[in-house]
C-alpha positions in Angstrom: 181.4 208.2 28.0 182.1 211.7 29.4 179.8 214.7 28.5 179.4 218.2 29.8 176.3 219.5 31.5 175.6 221.8 28.6 175.7 219.0 26.1 173.5 216.9 28.4 170.9 219.7 28.9 170.7 220.1 25.1 170.0 216.4 24.7 167.1 216.5 27.2 165.8 219.9 26.3 166.6 221.2 29.8 167.9 224.5 31.2 171.1 224.8 33.2 171.2 226.5 36.6 174.9 226.6 37.6 178.2 225.6 35.9 177.4 224.2 32.5 181.0 223.1 31.9 180.9 220.5 34.6 181.6 217.0 33.1 179.4 213.9 33.7 180.7 210.4 33.5 178.4 208.3 35.6 174.9 208.0 37.1 173.9 207.5 40.8 171.2 207.8 43.4 171.1 211.2 45.0 172.2 210.0 48.4 175.1 207.9 47.1 176.4 210.1 44.2 180.0 211.3 43.9 181.8 213.8 41.8 181.2 213.3 38.1 177.8 211.7 38.7 174.4 212.8 37.4 171.5 212.1 39.7 167.8 213.2 39.9 165.2 214.5 42.3 161.7 213.3 41.6 160.3 212.4 45.0 159.9 215.2 47.6 160.9 212.8 50.3 164.5 213.0 49.0 164.6 216.8 48.8 166.9 217.1 51.8 169.6 215.1 50.0 170.0 217.8 47.3 171.7 220.1 49.8 174.3 217.4 50.7 174.7 215.4 47.6 178.2 215.1 46.1 176.8 214.7 42.6 178.0 217.1 39.9 174.6 217.6 38.4 171.0 217.0 39.4 167.9 216.7 37.3 165.0 218.7 38.9 161.6 219.9 37.9 161.3 223.2 36.2 159.5 224.7 39.2 162.0 223.5 41.9 162.9 226.3 44.2 165.9 225.5 46.6 165.6 226.7 50.2 169.4 226.6 50.8 172.6 226.8 48.6 173.3 223.8 46.4 176.8 222.9 45.3 175.6 220.7 42.3 174.6 222.2 38.9 170.9 221.8 38.3 169.3 220.7 35.0 165.7 221.8 35.0 163.3 219.5 33.0 159.6 218.8 32.9 159.9 215.3 34.4 163.2 214.3 36.0 162.3 210.6 36.4 161.3 210.2 32.8 164.3 212.2 31.6 166.6 209.9 33.6 164.9 206.9 32.1 165.4 208.2 28.6 169.1 208.8 29.3 169.6 205.3 30.8 167.9 203.8 27.7 170.4 205.7 25.6 173.3 204.3 27.6 171.9 200.8 27.3 171.4 201.1 23.6 175.2 201.7 23.2 176.0 198.2 24.5 177.2 195.7 21.9 174.3 193.9 20.3 174.3 190.1 20.5 173.8 188.4 17.1 174.3 184.9 15.7 173.8 181.4 16.9 175.9 179.9 19.6 176.7 176.2 19.8 175.7 173.9 21.2 172.0 174.7 20.9 169.0 172.9 19.2 166.9 174.5 16.5 164.3 172.3 14.9 164.4 171.8 11.2 162.5 174.4 9.3 162.7 177.1 11.9 163.9 180.3 10.4 166.3 182.5 12.4 166.7 186.1 11.3 170.2 187.3 10.5 170.0 189.9 13.2 168.7 187.4 15.8 170.6 185.8 18.7 170.3 182.3 20.0 172.5 181.5 23.0 174.2 178.2 23.9 172.0 175.3 25.2 168.8 177.0 24.0 166.1 174.7 22.6 163.7 175.8 19.9 160.9 173.3 19.0 159.0 172.3 15.9 157.1 174.9 13.8 158.2 177.8 15.9 157.9 181.2 14.3 160.6 183.7 15.2 160.3 187.4 14.4 163.1 189.8 13.4 165.8 190.6 15.8 164.8 188.1 18.5 167.2 187.6 21.3 167.1 184.1 22.9 169.6 183.8 25.7 171.3 180.5 26.9 169.1 177.7 28.3 165.8 179.1 27.0 163.2 176.5 26.1 160.7 177.4 23.3 158.2 174.6 22.8 156.5 173.5 19.6 154.2 175.8 17.7 155.2 178.9 19.7 155.0 182.3 17.9 157.4 185.0 18.9 157.2 188.6 17.4 159.9 191.1 16.4 162.6 192.3 18.8 161.6 190.0 21.7 164.1 189.3 24.4 164.0 186.0 26.3 166.6 186.1 29.1 168.4 183.0 30.4 166.3 180.1 31.7 162.9 181.3 30.3 160.5 178.5 29.4 157.7 179.1 26.8 155.4 176.1 26.6 153.9 174.8 23.3 151.5 176.9 21.4 151.9 180.2 23.3 152.1 183.5 21.5 154.4 186.4 22.3 153.9 189.8 20.6 156.5 192.4 19.4 159.0 194.0 21.7 158.2 191.9 24.7 160.8 191.2 27.4 160.7 188.1 29.6 163.3 187.9 32.4 165.2 184.9 33.6 163.4 181.9 35.0 159.9 183.0 34.0 157.6 180.3 32.8 155.0 181.1 30.1 152.2 178.5 29.6 152.6 175.9 32.3 149.4 174.0 33.1 146.7 175.9 35.0 145.8 174.5 38.4 142.8 172.4 37.4 141.8 169.3 39.3 138.4 167.7 39.7 137.6 166.2 43.1 136.6 162.5 43.1 134.4 160.5 45.4 137.3 158.7 47.0 138.9 162.0 48.0 141.6 162.1 45.3 141.8 164.5 42.4 141.6 164.0 38.6 143.7 166.3 36.5 141.8 168.5 34.0 143.7 168.8 30.8 144.7 172.4 30.1 144.4 172.8 26.3 144.5 176.6 26.0 147.5 178.9 25.5 149.1 182.1 26.9 149.1 185.3 24.8 151.5 188.2 25.6 150.5 191.2 23.4 153.0 193.8 22.2 155.3 195.6 24.6 154.7 193.4 27.6 157.5 192.8 30.2 157.5 189.8 32.5 159.8 189.7 35.6 162.1 187.0 36.7 160.6 183.8 38.0 157.1 184.9 37.2 154.7 182.2 36.1 151.7 182.6 33.7 149.5 179.5 33.4 148.0 178.4 30.1 144.2 178.5 29.9 142.0 175.5 30.4 140.4 176.4 27.1 141.0 179.6 25.1 143.8 181.9 26.3 145.3 183.6 29.3 146.0 187.1 28.0 148.4 189.8 29.1 147.4 192.8 27.1 149.6 195.4 25.4 152.0 197.4 27.6 151.3 195.5 30.8 154.3 195.1 33.1 154.6 192.3 35.6 157.3 192.3 38.3 159.3 189.3 39.6 157.7 186.3 41.4 154.1 186.9 40.2 151.6 184.1 39.7 148.9 184.5 37.0 146.3 181.7 37.0 144.6 180.1 34.0 142.2 182.1 31.9 143.2 185.4 33.6 143.2 188.6 31.6 145.4 191.5 32.5 144.5 194.8 30.8 146.6 197.3 28.8 149.3 199.1 30.7 148.5 197.6 34.0 151.5 197.3 36.3 152.0 194.7 39.1 154.7 194.7 41.8 156.4 191.5 43.1 154.5 188.5 44.6 151.1 189.4 43.3 148.8 186.3 42.9 145.9 186.3 40.5 143.5 183.3 40.7 142.0 181.7 37.7 139.5 183.4 35.4 139.8 186.8 36.9 139.7 189.8 34.6 141.7 192.9 35.5 141.2 196.1 33.5 143.6 198.6 32.1 145.9 201.2 33.7 145.7 199.6 37.2 148.6 199.9 39.6 148.9 196.9 41.9 151.3 196.9 44.9 153.4 193.9 46.1 151.8 190.7 47.5 148.3 191.6 46.5 146.0 188.6 46.2 143.0 188.4 43.8 140.3 185.8 44.2 139.2 183.8 41.2 136.3 184.6 38.8 136.1 188.3 39.7 136.5 191.5 37.6 138.5 194.6 38.4 137.9 197.8 36.5 140.3 200.4 35.1 142.7 202.9 36.7 142.6 201.5 40.2 145.3 201.9 42.8 145.6 198.7 45.0 147.9 199.0 48.0 150.5 196.3 48.9 149.3 193.1 50.7 145.7 193.9 49.9 143.2 191.0 49.5 140.6 191.4 46.7 137.9 188.8 47.3 135.2 190.4 45.2 134.8 192.5 42.0 135.6 196.2 42.2 134.9 199.0 39.8 137.1 201.7 38.3 139.2 204.6 39.6 139.3 203.4 43.2 142.1 203.4 45.7 141.9 200.4 48.1 144.0 198.9 50.8 143.7 196.1 53.3 142.4 192.5 53.4 139.6 192.5 52.5 140.4 195.7 50.6 138.5 198.8 51.4 138.8 202.5 50.5 142.1 203.9 51.6 140.5 206.6 53.7 138.3 204.1 55.5 141.4 201.9 56.0 143.3 204.8 57.6 140.4 205.5 60.0 140.2 201.8 60.9 143.9 201.8 61.7 143.4 204.7 64.0 140.7 202.8 65.9 142.8 199.7 66.1 145.6 201.6 67.8 143.1 202.8 70.3 141.7 199.4 71.1 143.9 198.6 74.2 142.9 201.9 75.9 139.3 201.4 74.9 139.2 198.0 76.5 140.7 199.5 79.7 138.1 202.2 79.6 135.3 199.6 79.2 136.7 197.5 82.0 136.8 200.6 84.3 133.2 201.5 83.4 132.0 197.9 84.0 133.5 198.0 87.5 131.9 201.3 88.2 128.5 200.0 87.1 128.9 196.8 89.2 129.8 199.0 92.2 126.7 201.2 91.7 124.5 198.1 91.4 125.8 196.8 94.8 124.9 200.1 96.4 
């Protein structure tokens, strides 16, 4: 679809700085954009690209002041990143909606499928499953017995939802994710082998949760593993049994959370962070990539490293680490001087 900058600015309640008649027909990153593209500038690290971009229009903050001439038309908005997200959602919403039941698939007797729902080929839906309105179940999805799925949920190809689990409204689960596999529970025996502990709990995804591709969320030993409302988990994350992830917490790829850990709300967790089991993490923390969290932490902290410490302390430590080789040399030189003085 082609649209003028003037029309676009009206849609996003922005103001135009430049040629409002320029036409937009595509979206692109600022460093890769070509004529006809709309791009955005939200991170100051990319500011230099705005002077060389080939984009026809750029979303910028209301207070952006260029230091050099810019060939692109500027659309000034309060938050360029959010504005672009809204525009991309509009584009996505225009795609044809999948509805109906494809064959072959298996739907257990008595399971009701809403007329606006979609069930893809080779999907399996078990006994006593409850499906909400507008559910989209893509090919090769497995939904076990007694699962409850809310309205407007999307399960992308290859998702597995084990028996008894509950998924709230407007959740999105990406391809290959597994919801409700057994927690890692084994009791050591005297002969050195392990006896499996039955995992009889479930997983609960509350409303508006999004789960990335190939992420695994283990069912509870007893009770429930809970991902609370609005939480977003990236690809390749492991959530152990009886874990609780708070509202609107976000986690980047390859995070691992050991069993029975409770993580609060509005936390931002970088990639490859590891959480020990049976600890608690407060609210509104920022946890840097590859951090190790062996113990409980409070709220509103910024931590980094393994074991994780305050980011300022971590930065100071890194400065000292870089100086270690020269410090060792200095110590060796001092030691030799002392030995020489002792001989005298």
